[in-house]
N, C-alpha and C positions, 0 to 999 in steps of 0.2 A: 411382311404382309401375308395374311392368309386369304386364299381365294375360296369362296363358297359357291358351288354350283348346285342348284336345286332343280331336279327333273320332276315335272308335274304336268298333269293335263289341265290344271287350273292355275296358271301362273299369275293371273290377275288377283287372286285371293292373297297371294304372298307379297306381291309388289307393294301393296299399300303398307303392309307391316314392315317390310324392309326399308321403306322410304321414310319412316317416321322415327321420332325420338332419337335415342342413342345410336341405333343402327344407321338411320338416315344420315346423321351428322358424320358418323365414321366413314360411310360410303362417299360422302361429299368431299371429305378431307383425303380420301385415298388411303386410309389406314387399313381398311378391309375392302375386298372386292366381292360383292354379292350379286350373282346373276340367277335369274329364273329362266328355265328352258322348257318350252312346250313340247312334251313328248309327241303330241299329235302331228307335228311337222315331220316326224320320221315314220309316220304310218302310211301304209299303202292303200290304194283304191280311192274311188271318188268320195267316199264318206270318211276317210281317214280313221278307220276303226282301230281303237286301242284295246278292245276287249272282245271276248267271245265266250260261248257256252263251255262249261267244263266237260272234259272227257269223263265218261262214267256217269254222267247225269248229275242232278242236284240243283239246288236253288242258286240264283245269282249268276254273276258273270266273273270271268277271270281276265286279268290284264295279259295281253299277248306278249310273247318274248321279243318279237322282231323290233317293234318301235322302241321299246325300253333299251335294248342292247345297242341298237343303232344310235340312240341318244347318248348313251354312255360312251360309245366309241367316238362320237363326234366331239366329245369334251376331252377325253383322255387318250384317244387313239386306240386302234384295234390291237389287242394283245391278249395274252392269257392272264386275265385279271386276277383270279385267285392264285394261279400258279406263280405269278410274279411275286406274290408275298408269302409263298410257302404253304398255301392252303389248297389241298386237292390238286397237286402238281400236274399240269398238263391237261386238266379237264376242260379249260376254257375253249381251246381251239376246236376240238371235236364237236362240242355242244353248239358252238357258234356256227360251224359249217352246217350242222344238221338243221339249225333254226333258220338258216338263210340270212344271217345278220351280216354286219360289216358295211352297211350302207354308208356310214359316216366316213370310213376310210376310202371307199370307192368315190365318194363325192369330193375328195381332196380336203376334208376337214380334219380336225384333230391336230392343230398346230402345236399343241403342248404334249404330243405323244412321248417326247423324251423326258418329260418331267414327271416326278412321282405324284400320284394322286391316290387318295384313299376313298373307295367307293362304298357307301353305306346304304343299306336298305332299311327304311324305317318300317318296322313290323312289330305287332304285338308279341310275336314269338322270339324277339331278339333279346340281347343282353340288356339288363336294366341300366338306363342312363343315370349317372351319378355325377357329383361334382368332380370326383377323381377322374372320371372319363372325360369330362369337359376339359380339365387341365391337360390330359393326354392329347386330346384332339386339337387343342390350341397350339400345340407344337408342330402340327402338320402344315405343309405349304399349300395343299389343295385338297379340299374335302368336297366330295360329290354325294349328294343325298338323293335317293330314289324314293318318291312318294307313291305308295300303292293306293289302289282304290278297289271298290266292289268287294269281292271275296278274296282279294289278294292278287299277287302276281304269279305267273307261271313259275313253277318251282325250279325250272332250269335256270332262271335268272338268279334266284336265291343261291342255288347250289354251285354255280359256275362263273357268274359274272359280277359278283360283288365281293368285297373283302370282309365286311362285317354286317351284322344285323343288330339294330338298336331299337329298344322299346322305351317309351317314356312312362310306362305304367301298365298295370294289369287291368286294362279295360280296352274297349274297342271303339275307335273313332270312324267317321265316315271316310277318312282318307288320311294320308301321311302328311298333309300340308300343315296341320296344327302342330304335329310333332316336329316338323322341320323348323317351324318358327321357334319352338321351345329350344331345340338343340342349337340352332344358329345363334340365338340370343345368348344362351348360356356360354357358348364357346367364344363368341366374338368379344364379349366383355372382358375376357381374360387376355385378349391380344393387347400388347402394349400400345397405349395411345388412344384406345377406345374410351375407357373411363377416365374422366378428367382428373379425379383424385385417386391415383392408383392405390394409395394406402387403405382406402375404404374396402378394397377387395379382400385384404388380409383378415378383416374382422367379421366377414359375413358368415352366414350359416353354412355348416358342413365343411368349412376350411380345415378344422381339426377333428371333424366328426361330431361336432356339437352344434346346437342351434345358436343363432346370434343372440346377444343380450338385448333387453328391451331398449327401445329408442324413444326419446321425448323431444319436443320443441315447444316454442311459445304457443299459447300463454302458459305461464308457470302454474296457474290454477285454472282448471276447466271444469265447470259445473260441480264445484266443490272437491274435485280430485286434483291433488297437487303432485308435482314432479318430486321424486325422492330428493331429500335435502342434500345428499352427498353430491348429486350431479351439479349443484349450483354452489358448492363449497369452495371451488377453486383448488382443492387438494387433489392433485393429479394421481398421486399414489393411492389415495383412498378411492378415487373414482375407478381406477384400474382394478383394484381389489373387488369393489362392488360389482363391476361388470363381469368379472370372471366368475364370481360366486353366483350371480344371477344367470349367467350363461349355463352353468352346470345344473343349477336348480331347475331352470326351464326345460332343459333337455331331459332331465330325470322325470319331470312331471308330464311332459307332452310327448316325448319319444323314447319310451323305455328301451326300444331296440337299439337306438343310437347310443343311449347311455350305457347299456350293457357292453357294447363293442368298445366304447371309449374306456370303460373301466378295465376291460380285458387287455386293452392296448397299453394303458399307462400304469396299470397294476395298483390302483388306489381307489378309494371311495370317499 
């Protein structure tokens, strides 16, 4: 089972998504564990502020490091986060002390401190999320996602308290919640037992670096447009051949970048 922990200041926006459809059923069956954690509960002061004006001036607000890191530590335990996984060895402890974090550990939380967790900041500047990355993340035991807001998070969080940065595309969202939904959905469906027919995963887009072949269902003819005859022929070898050719042709026509990489990989056209 994979555990997903999503840290956000708007947990209610994600709970609806994680409780519906495939993810909701997987949660009910205990195949995956998905939790949303409100960063505000780790903020200090009467107003539980999670953001402040940027040093040096400028428009917008920046998310403060203390509540984010305290939330991370409440989930995975206080430790040298990046140092633990070989990135910027030893940086986490000093930065954490300077920021005054560690509230989670002081409060006696972080029961999973001895278990490995991978902490990921969802950020436009992160590594591009792909199907290959989804397959990699599906092998983890515990994934912790940090959802930024406003102008982003204090850079000390990015530099010292997360293991990776991930982006779902070259555009800017109002916050990381939509990105968290995308990543959790893509990763969770690769966890055994989440998708009812596991064989369907093997033929989906991007599995081999190609788009999926066209799919059809009833009625056989819709507004004068018929399903290709081969798909109702009963000839499984012919169907497999048609699907493969359609898959390649579709990728070549619609995603020349993917097609070029596939050609380079397999060495044929």
